[in-house]
C-alpha positions as CSV (number, residue, x, y, z in Angstrom):
1,M,-24.2,-34.6,-4.7
2,I,-22.2,-33.9,-1.4
3,L,-24.7,-33.3,1.6
4,G,-22.1,-33.3,4.2
5,I,-18.6,-33.6,5.7
6,G,-17.3,-34.7,8.9
7,C,-13.9,-34.9,10.3
8,D,-12.8,-35.9,14.0
9,I,-9.2,-36.4,15.6
10,C,-8.9,-38.5,18.6
11,D,-5.9,-38.8,21.1
12,I,-5.1,-42.9,21.1
13,R,-3.9,-42.6,24.8
14,R,-7.0,-40.9,26.0
15,I,-9.1,-44.0,24.3
16,E,-6.2,-46.6,25.2
17,K,-7.1,-45.5,29.1
18,L,-10.9,-45.6,28.5
19,I,-11.1,-49.4,27.1
20,S,-8.6,-50.7,29.7
21,A,-10.6,-48.8,32.6
22,D,-13.9,-49.0,31.6
23,E,-16.0,-52.1,30.0
24,K,-19.3,-50.1,29.9
25,F,-17.5,-47.4,27.5
26,L,-16.5,-50.1,25.2
27,K,-20.1,-52.0,25.4
28,R,-21.9,-48.4,24.9
29,V,-19.9,-47.2,22.2
30,F,-18.8,-50.0,19.9
31,T,-20.8,-52.6,18.7
32,S,-20.0,-56.5,19.6
33,S,-18.3,-57.3,16.3
34,E,-16.3,-54.0,16.2
35,I,-14.9,-55.0,19.5
36,E,-14.3,-58.7,18.4
37,R,-12.6,-57.4,15.7
38,L,-10.8,-54.5,17.1
39,K,-9.2,-56.5,20.3
40,K,-7.5,-58.8,17.8
41,R,-5.3,-56.3,16.7
42,N,-1.6,-55.6,17.6
43,N,-2.1,-51.9,18.5
44,A,-6.2,-52.2,19.8
45,A,-6.3,-48.7,21.4
46,S,-5.3,-47.5,18.0
47,G,-8.0,-49.4,15.9
48,F,-10.7,-48.4,18.6
49,A,-9.6,-44.5,18.5
50,K,-10.1,-44.4,14.7
51,V,-13.2,-46.0,14.6
52,F,-14.3,-43.6,17.6
53,A,-13.1,-40.9,15.3
54,A,-15.4,-42.2,12.4
55,K,-18.7,-42.3,14.5
56,E,-18.1,-38.5,15.4
57,A,-17.4,-37.8,11.9
58,V,-20.5,-39.2,11.0
59,V,-22.4,-37.4,13.1
60,K,-20.6,-34.2,12.0
61,A,-21.3,-35.5,8.1
62,L,-24.9,-35.8,8.9
63,G,-25.6,-32.7,11.2
64,E,-28.0,-34.1,12.8
65,T,-27.5,-36.0,16.5
66,A,-31.3,-36.5,17.9
67,N,-31.9,-39.9,18.8
68,I,-28.8,-41.2,17.1
69,S,-26.8,-43.8,19.1
70,W,-23.2,-44.7,18.9
71,Q,-24.6,-48.3,18.0
72,D,-26.3,-46.9,15.1
73,I,-22.8,-46.4,13.8
74,E,-21.0,-49.4,12.6
75,V,-17.5,-49.8,11.1
76,V,-16.7,-52.6,9.1
77,K,-14.1,-53.8,6.8
78,N,-15.0,-55.0,3.2
79,T,-13.6,-57.7,1.3
80,N,-10.6,-55.7,0.2
81,G,-10.0,-54.6,4.1
82,R,-11.1,-51.0,3.2
83,P,-13.2,-49.5,6.4
84,E,-16.8,-48.8,5.3
85,I,-19.7,-47.4,7.6
86,I,-23.2,-49.1,8.0
87,L,-25.9,-47.1,9.4
88,H,-28.8,-48.8,11.6
89,A,-31.9,-47.6,13.3
90,E,-32.2,-43.8,13.9
91,A,-28.9,-43.4,11.8
92,H,-30.0,-45.0,8.8
93,K,-33.2,-43.2,9.1
94,T,-32.0,-39.6,9.5
95,A,-29.2,-40.2,6.5
96,N,-32.2,-41.4,4.3
97,F,-34.1,-38.6,5.1
98,L,-31.5,-36.1,4.8
99,A,-30.5,-37.5,1.6
100,N,-34.4,-37.9,0.4
101,G,-33.7,-41.8,-0.5
102,S,-30.4,-43.5,-1.2
103,Y,-27.3,-42.1,0.3
104,D,-23.4,-43.0,0.3
105,L,-20.9,-42.7,3.0
106,Y,-17.5,-42.5,2.2
107,L,-14.7,-43.1,5.3
108,S,-11.2,-42.6,5.4
109,L,-9.1,-43.4,8.4
110,S,-5.6,-42.5,9.6
111,D,-3.2,-42.4,12.5
112,E,0.1,-41.0,13.5
113,I,0.6,-41.9,17.1
114,P,-0.9,-40.5,19.1
115,Y,-3.7,-39.2,16.9
116,A,-6.1,-41.2,15.2
117,L,-8.2,-39.3,12.2
118,A,-11.4,-40.0,10.4
119,Y,-12.7,-38.2,7.4
120,V,-16.3,-38.8,6.0
121,I,-18.2,-37.5,3.0
122,F,-21.8,-37.9,3.0
123,C,-23.3,-37.9,-0.3
124,K,-27.1,-38.4,-2.0
125,R,-27.1,-41.3,-4.2
126,V,-27.9,-39.9,-8.0
């Protein structure tokens, strides 16, 4: 059962300025594994923008923002290279509470320069 949908669009140029000018922004918003993975990309700014949009979309899908930090939402690649979301700490507790148990998050990422887009579906596992 779908409990929430979140969508976010992000200007890659804005993220590019932030990541090149503010190391604190990187450490505040992205996990160390996200930073390590995304810095290796040819177009790092696009990758950071997509992950930033994904985190925003997760918050919108959950509909709850109290006590959720950027670090609680992590975008990883599965063994097939597909992006997936892992929730930690308060984000995980919130999703578990809202779903009254197990949940799934489905993520789609895209970009068309200069924009990055993320779409998230939050479902109760049945």
